[in-house]
KOLKOL-253846 format. One record per residue (C-alpha): residue in three letters; y, z, x. Coordinates in pm, 1 decimal, padded with zeros to 6 digits, m for minus. Example, Ala and Ser with C-alpha at 12.3 -4.5 7.8 and 13.67 -1.06 7.14 Angstrom:
KOLKOL-253846
atom res->ALA; Y->m00450.0; Z->00780.0; X->01230.0
atom res->SER; Y->m00106.0; Z->00714.0; X->01367.0
end
This chain:
KOLKOL-253846
atom res->MET; Y->11986.5; Z->09601.0; X->11363.2
atom res->PRO; Y->11805.1; Z->09717.6; X->11676.4
atom res->GLU; Y->11543.2; Z->09899.6; X->11466.9
atom res->PRO; Y->11387.2; Z->09855.5; X->11121.6
atom res->VAL; Y->11603.8; Z->09998.7; X->10842.1
atom res->GLY; Y->11403.6; Z->10187.4; X->10580.7
atom res->SER; Y->11689.5; Z->10291.2; X->10351.7
atom res->ILE; Y->12065.2; Z->10331.4; X->10337.2
atom res->ALA; Y->12324.5; Z->10539.0; X->10154.6
atom res->LEU; Y->12698.8; Z->10515.7; X->10117.7
atom res->ARG; Y->12903.7; Z->10788.4; X->10290.7
atom res->GLU; Y->13188.6; Z->10972.5; X->10122.8
atom res->SER; Y->13387.2; Z->10944.8; X->10447.9
atom res->GLY; Y->13321.6; Z->10570.3; X->10481.5
atom res->GLY; Y->13052.7; Z->10338.4; X->10610.3
atom res->LEU; Y->12681.6; Z->10376.3; X->10558.3
atom res->LEU; Y->12399.5; Z->10608.9; X->10645.2
atom res->ALA; Y->12098.1; Z->10416.5; X->10778.2
atom res->ALA; Y->11748.8; Z->10562.0; X->10815.1
atom res->MET; Y->11585.4; Z->10367.5; X->11096.7
atom res->GLN; Y->11295.9; Z->10397.2; X->11342.4
atom res->THR; Y->11412.1; Z->10682.5; X->11563.8
atom res->GLY; Y->11653.5; Z->10872.2; X->11340.2
atom res->ILE; Y->11935.7; Z->10872.2; X->11088.9
atom res->PHE; Y->12238.3; Z->10668.4; X->11197.5
atom res->VAL; Y->12593.7; Z->10616.8; X->11078.4
atom res->PHE; Y->12692.3; Z->10249.5; X->11049.7
atom res->GLU; Y->13067.9; Z->10192.9; X->11037.8
atom res->ASN; Y->13297.1; Z->09921.5; X->11173.6
atom res->LYS; Y->12988.6; Z->09727.5; X->11288.8
atom res->LYS; Y->12884.9; Z->10016.0; X->11515.7
atom res->LEU; Y->12582.7; Z->10245.5; X->11503.4
atom res->GLU; Y->12605.2; Z->10613.1; X->11593.4
atom res->LEU; Y->12314.5; Z->10856.7; X->11580.4
atom res->LEU; Y->12369.4; Z->11131.2; X->11325.5
atom res->VAL; Y->12041.8; Z->11320.7; X->11364.2
atom res->ALA; Y->11703.5; Z->11264.5; X->11527.7
atom res->PRO; Y->11481.9; Z->11539.3; X->11383.1
atom res->PRO; Y->11263.2; Z->11698.8; X->11653.2
atom res->GLN; Y->10969.1; Z->11691.8; X->11409.4
atom res->HIS; Y->10993.1; Z->11313.8; X->11375.0
atom res->ASP; Y->10729.5; Z->11115.4; X->11564.3
atom res->LYS; Y->10916.5; Z->10815.4; X->11707.8
atom res->ALA; Y->10600.9; Z->10605.9; X->11664.0
atom res->GLN; Y->10664.7; Z->10636.1; X->11290.1
atom res->ARG; Y->10961.6; Z->10503.2; X->11097.6
atom res->PHE; Y->11183.9; Z->10619.1; X->10816.7
atom res->ASN; Y->11122.6; Z->10459.9; X->10478.0
atom res->ASP; Y->11255.3; Z->10537.5; X->10129.7
atom res->GLY; Y->11566.4; Z->10756.1; X->10106.9
atom res->ARG; Y->11836.0; Z->10853.0; X->09856.7
atom res->CYS; Y->12106.9; Z->11113.9; X->09809.3
atom res->ASP; Y->12084.1; Z->11383.7; X->09544.3
atom res->ARG; Y->12379.1; Z->11426.3; X->09309.3
atom res->GLN; Y->12540.9; Z->11669.0; X->09555.6
atom res->GLY; Y->12526.3; Z->11426.8; X->09849.4
atom res->ARG; Y->12223.0; Z->11554.6; X->10041.2
atom res->PHE; Y->12012.5; Z->11270.2; X->10184.8
atom res->TRP; Y->11636.8; Z->11292.3; X->10129.4
atom res->VAL; Y->11420.7; Z->11051.0; X->10328.3
atom res->GLY; Y->11054.0; Z->11014.3; X->10421.7
atom res->THR; Y->10865.1; Z->10873.6; X->10719.1
atom res->LEU; Y->10543.9; Z->10673.6; X->10753.8
atom res->LYS; Y->10304.4; Z->10537.6; X->11014.4
atom res->ASP; Y->10321.9; Z->10159.0; X->10990.7
atom res->PRO; Y->10086.2; Z->09978.1; X->10926.7
atom res->GLU; Y->09807.3; Z->10238.1; X->10940.7
atom res->PHE; Y->09964.8; Z->10459.6; X->10670.0
atom res->THR; Y->09785.3; Z->10770.7; X->10789.0
atom res->PRO; Y->09881.8; Z->11099.3; X->10612.3
atom res->THR; Y->10121.8; Z->11197.2; X->10890.1
atom res->GLY; Y->10457.7; Z->11124.8; X->10726.6
atom res->LEU; Y->10723.7; Z->11384.8; X->10655.8
atom res->LEU; Y->10990.5; Z->11423.6; X->10389.2
atom res->PHE; Y->11328.1; Z->11538.6; X->10523.9
atom res->ARG; Y->11639.2; Z->11677.4; X->10360.2
atom res->VAL; Y->11950.5; Z->11586.5; X->10559.9
atom res->GLU; Y->12272.0; Z->11787.5; X->10528.0
atom res->GLY; Y->12548.3; Z->11724.4; X->10778.9
atom res->LYS; Y->12374.2; Z->11680.9; X->11114.0
atom res->THR; Y->12074.5; Z->11893.7; X->11018.0
atom res->ALA; Y->11738.7; Z->11763.6; X->10893.7
atom res->ARG; Y->11483.0; Z->11999.6; X->10741.2
atom res->VAL; Y->11117.2; Z->11914.8; X->10668.5
atom res->GLU; Y->11043.5; Z->11961.8; X->10297.3
atom res->ARG; Y->10696.4; Z->11804.3; X->10269.7
atom res->SER; Y->10421.9; Z->11684.4; X->10505.2
atom res->ALA; Y->10092.6; Z->11489.4; X->10503.5
atom res->ILE; Y->10258.4; Z->11185.9; X->10340.6
atom res->LYS; Y->10118.7; Z->10833.6; X->10364.5
atom res->ILE; Y->10400.3; Z->10619.6; X->10216.3
atom res->PRO; Y->10705.4; Z->10807.5; X->10080.8
atom res->ASN; Y->10872.7; Z->10636.6; X->09787.0
atom res->SER; Y->11040.0; Z->10668.9; X->09448.2
atom res->LEU; Y->11305.3; Z->10926.1; X->09545.7
atom res->ALA; Y->11543.8; Z->10963.2; X->09250.0
atom res->TRP; Y->11725.5; Z->11225.8; X->09045.3
atom res->SER; Y->11791.7; Z->11267.6; X->08674.7
atom res->PRO; Y->12150.8; Z->11214.4; X->08554.8
atom res->ASP; Y->12221.9; Z->11588.8; X->08564.1
atom res->GLY; Y->12054.0; Z->11618.4; X->08904.8
atom res->ARG; Y->11816.0; Z->11889.8; X->08788.1
atom res->THR; Y->11496.6; Z->11681.8; X->08806.8
atom res->MET; Y->11381.1; Z->11517.6; X->09129.2
atom res->TYR; Y->11122.8; Z->11238.4; X->09151.6
atom res->PHE; Y->10904.4; Z->11148.3; X->09449.3
atom res->ALA; Y->10587.3; Z->10944.8; X->09510.5
atom res->ASP; Y->10330.0; Z->10902.8; X->09783.2
atom res->SER; Y->10236.9; Z->10545.5; X->09699.1
atom res->PRO; Y->09865.3; Z->10529.9; X->09797.7
atom res->ARG; Y->09798.5; Z->10835.9; X->09580.6
atom res->HIS; Y->09915.0; Z->10644.6; X->09269.1
atom res->LYS; Y->10130.6; Z->10935.4; X->09152.5
atom res->ILE; Y->10498.8; Z->10995.5; X->09084.3
atom res->TRP; Y->10579.0; Z->11364.6; X->09085.1
atom res->ALA; Y->10866.5; Z->11540.1; X->08909.2
atom res->PHE; Y->11019.6; Z->11864.4; X->09032.9
atom res->ASP; Y->11270.2; Z->12114.0; X->08901.8
atom res->TYR; Y->11564.6; Z->12072.8; X->09137.3
atom res->ASP; Y->11799.8; Z->12352.5; X->09239.4
atom res->THR; Y->12130.8; Z->12168.5; X->09270.9
atom res->VAL; Y->12293.1; Z->12459.3; X->09457.3
atom res->ARG; Y->12024.1; Z->12516.0; X->09718.8
atom res->GLY; Y->11888.0; Z->12162.0; X->09728.4
atom res->GLU; Y->11532.2; Z->12280.1; X->09671.2
atom res->ALA; Y->11252.6; Z->12112.9; X->09474.0
atom res->ARG; Y->11010.0; Z->12337.5; X->09286.2
atom res->ASN; Y->10741.3; Z->12328.6; X->09016.2
atom res->GLU; Y->10569.4; Z->12006.1; X->09114.3
atom res->ARG; Y->10395.7; Z->11819.7; X->08833.9
atom res->VAL; Y->10256.6; Z->11468.0; X->08781.4
atom res->PHE; Y->10519.3; Z->11261.3; X->08600.4
atom res->ALA; Y->10330.8; Z->10929.1; X->08597.4
atom res->ALA; Y->10018.4; Z->10781.3; X->08755.0
atom res->PRO; Y->10071.8; Z->10404.2; X->08801.2
atom res->HIS; Y->09751.3; Z->10203.9; X->08850.4
atom res->PRO; Y->09639.7; Z->09952.7; X->08971.6
atom res->GLY; Y->09986.6; Z->09894.1; X->09116.5
atom res->PHE; Y->10136.2; Z->10138.4; X->09365.8
atom res->PRO; Y->10458.3; Z->10327.1; X->09282.1
atom res->ASP; Y->10727.4; Z->10195.2; X->09514.8
atom res->GLY; Y->11107.0; Z->10238.6; X->09489.2
atom res->SER; Y->11272.9; Z->10380.5; X->09178.2
atom res->CYS; Y->11609.0; Z->10434.4; X->09012.5
atom res->VAL; Y->11731.8; Z->10627.3; X->08709.4
atom res->ASP; Y->11943.0; Z->10485.7; X->08426.3
atom res->ALA; Y->12223.6; Z->10656.1; X->08235.3
atom res->GLN; Y->11979.6; Z->10764.8; X->07962.6
atom res->GLY; Y->11752.2; Z->10938.2; X->08213.0
atom res->GLY; Y->11483.3; Z->10670.7; X->08217.2
atom res->LEU; Y->11303.1; Z->10619.9; X->08547.2
atom res->TRP; Y->11256.8; Z->10257.6; X->08656.7
atom res->ASN; Y->10978.3; Z->10202.9; X->08908.3
atom res->ALA; Y->10879.1; Z->09892.7; X->09105.5
atom res->GLN; Y->10499.8; Z->09877.6; X->09114.7
atom res->TYR; Y->10387.6; Z->09718.4; X->09439.2
atom res->GLY; Y->10079.7; Z->09503.3; X->09389.2
atom res->GLY; Y->10123.2; Z->09520.1; X->09012.8
atom res->ALA; Y->10375.4; Z->09235.8; X->08971.4
atom res->ARG; Y->10594.7; Z->09447.7; X->08747.1
atom res->VAL; Y->10876.2; Z->09698.3; X->08710.2
atom res->VAL; Y->10834.9; Z->09965.6; X->08445.6
atom res->ARG; Y->11056.6; Z->10217.7; X->08268.6
atom res->TYR; Y->10937.9; Z->10570.3; X->08195.4
atom res->THR; Y->11114.5; Z->10794.0; X->07947.1
atom res->PRO; Y->11228.4; Z->11135.7; X->08077.5
atom res->ASP; Y->10902.7; Z->11287.6; X->07949.8
atom res->GLY; Y->10691.8; Z->11039.8; X->08147.7
atom res->LYS; Y->10593.5; Z->10794.3; X->07874.2
atom res->LEU; Y->10568.8; Z->10425.0; X->07963.2
atom res->GLU; Y->10843.9; Z->10266.3; X->07754.0
atom res->ARG; Y->10889.1; Z->09915.8; X->07896.7
atom res->VAL; Y->10729.1; Z->09665.7; X->08132.8
atom res->ILE; Y->10915.4; Z->09382.4; X->08306.2
atom res->GLU; Y->10684.8; Z->09127.3; X->08462.2
atom res->VAL; Y->10805.0; Z->08969.5; X->08788.5
atom res->PRO; Y->10666.2; Z->08645.7; X->08940.7
atom res->VAL; Y->10550.1; Z->08815.0; X->09261.5
atom res->LYS; Y->10275.8; Z->09067.5; X->09335.2
atom res->ALA; Y->10487.8; Z->09301.3; X->09544.4
atom res->PRO; Y->10814.8; Z->09422.0; X->09389.6
atom res->THR; Y->10945.5; Z->09696.5; X->09616.6
atom res->CYS; Y->11251.1; Z->09863.1; X->09463.8
atom res->CYS; Y->11508.1; Z->09837.4; X->09187.0
atom res->CYS; Y->11867.2; Z->09943.4; X->09129.6
atom res->PHE; Y->12148.9; Z->09887.6; X->08883.5
atom res->GLY; Y->12455.7; Z->09688.8; X->08980.9
atom res->GLY; Y->12735.0; Z->09472.3; X->08849.7
atom res->GLU; Y->13074.1; Z->09579.5; X->08721.2
atom res->GLU; Y->12918.0; Z->09748.5; X->08417.8
atom res->LEU; Y->12603.9; Z->09869.0; X->08600.1
atom res->ASP; Y->12404.6; Z->09674.7; X->08341.9
atom res->THR; Y->12212.9; Z->09443.4; X->08577.5
atom res->LEU; Y->11880.0; Z->09556.2; X->08718.6
atom res->TYR; Y->11819.7; Z->09412.4; X->09065.7
atom res->ILE; Y->11463.1; Z->09398.2; X->09197.1
atom res->THR; Y->11363.7; Z->09345.3; X->09558.8
atom res->SER; Y->11023.5; Z->09216.4; X->09665.0
atom res->ALA; Y->10818.9; Z->09178.9; X->09983.2
atom res->ARG; Y->10605.4; Z->08930.7; X->10168.2
atom res->TYR; Y->10533.9; Z->09171.8; X->10454.9
atom res->LEU; Y->10163.0; Z->09176.1; X->10555.0
atom res->MET; Y->10088.4; Z->08889.6; X->10314.4
atom res->THR; Y->09861.1; Z->08606.3; X->10429.0
atom res->PRO; Y->09977.7; Z->08241.7; X->10414.7
atom res->GLU; Y->09741.1; Z->08190.6; X->10121.7
atom res->GLN; Y->09895.4; Z->08481.6; X->09930.5
atom res->ILE; Y->10246.2; Z->08350.9; X->09995.9
atom res->ALA; Y->10146.0; Z->08003.7; X->09879.3
atom res->ALA; Y->10019.0; Z->08157.0; X->09555.3
atom res->ALA; Y->10345.7; Z->08351.1; X->09505.2
atom res->PRO; Y->10614.7; Z->08156.0; X->09695.0
atom res->HIS; Y->10901.3; Z->08372.7; X->09564.8
atom res->SER; Y->10760.7; Z->08677.1; X->09743.2
atom res->GLY; Y->11044.8; Z->08837.4; X->09936.7
atom res->ALA; Y->11307.6; Z->08717.8; X->09688.6
atom res->LEU; Y->11570.3; Z->08921.3; X->09503.1
atom res->PHE; Y->11550.3; Z->08913.2; X->09122.3
atom res->ALA; Y->11788.1; Z->09026.4; X->08849.2
atom res->CYS; Y->11765.0; Z->09092.9; X->08476.6
atom res->ILE; Y->11969.1; Z->09250.2; X->08197.4
atom res->PRO; Y->11746.3; Z->09528.5; X->08058.0
atom res->GLY; Y->11979.6; Z->09651.2; X->07783.5
atom res->VAL; Y->12058.6; Z->09990.3; X->07935.3
atom res->LYS; Y->12312.0; Z->10084.4; X->08200.6
atom res->GLY; Y->12250.8; Z->10252.5; X->08530.6
atom res->LEU; Y->12421.6; Z->10518.3; X->08735.6
atom res->ALA; Y->12602.0; Z->10473.0; X->09064.1
atom res->ASP; Y->12413.9; Z->10621.6; X->09357.6
atom res->SER; Y->12564.6; Z->10937.3; X->09503.4
atom res->ALA; Y->12719.2; Z->10909.2; X->09848.5
atom res->PHE; Y->12622.4; Z->11117.4; X->10150.3
atom res->ALA; Y->12852.2; Z->11416.9; X->10178.0
atom res->GLY; Y->12823.7; Z->11450.9; X->10556.8
end
């Protein structure tokens, strides 16, 4: 890719949606086409975590890399229109929705908080912000939701992925052999395999030597099944 890819989503009409450095692109038949470049987006920043709600709207945040100043924005993309929904973000992460789509999750990683919101599935609006979980010392990175409504969160710097019950209680911890797990998702024919990505970005040679599998992809069978991600409706 000509630019860093922060996140992707399937498209109902085919191909992928790719959130990159300068905007949101459609990737199909090995070709990139710009879908939307929000005028509020500072091209010196890049898009990071993104996911579609259950109705096919794409939510995605931006960050300033590697300074991580509180200048990021959270966008909601519908068709070729992108609307700013939140500002003053350092590192947007953990976008996910409950199985019924009526609860939205979002984190600003350096603040060590995952928020939950009541989500209007008709209007695509998030309201009634509250703290869902406060991971520490690890940072809340990417998340996914299982079929029972549990939220799985990769905790960057914490060497673990955790599961929270729908009421925010820590129910399970899966240790991983690297310090920086970055995201998780369910896959496989039965959606019963939890895949976990990790990073070695910004790590020193000494840190990599201490955790040589940093940057690897891991998998486990957690005993619950996941949900397929919703595709972009545009």
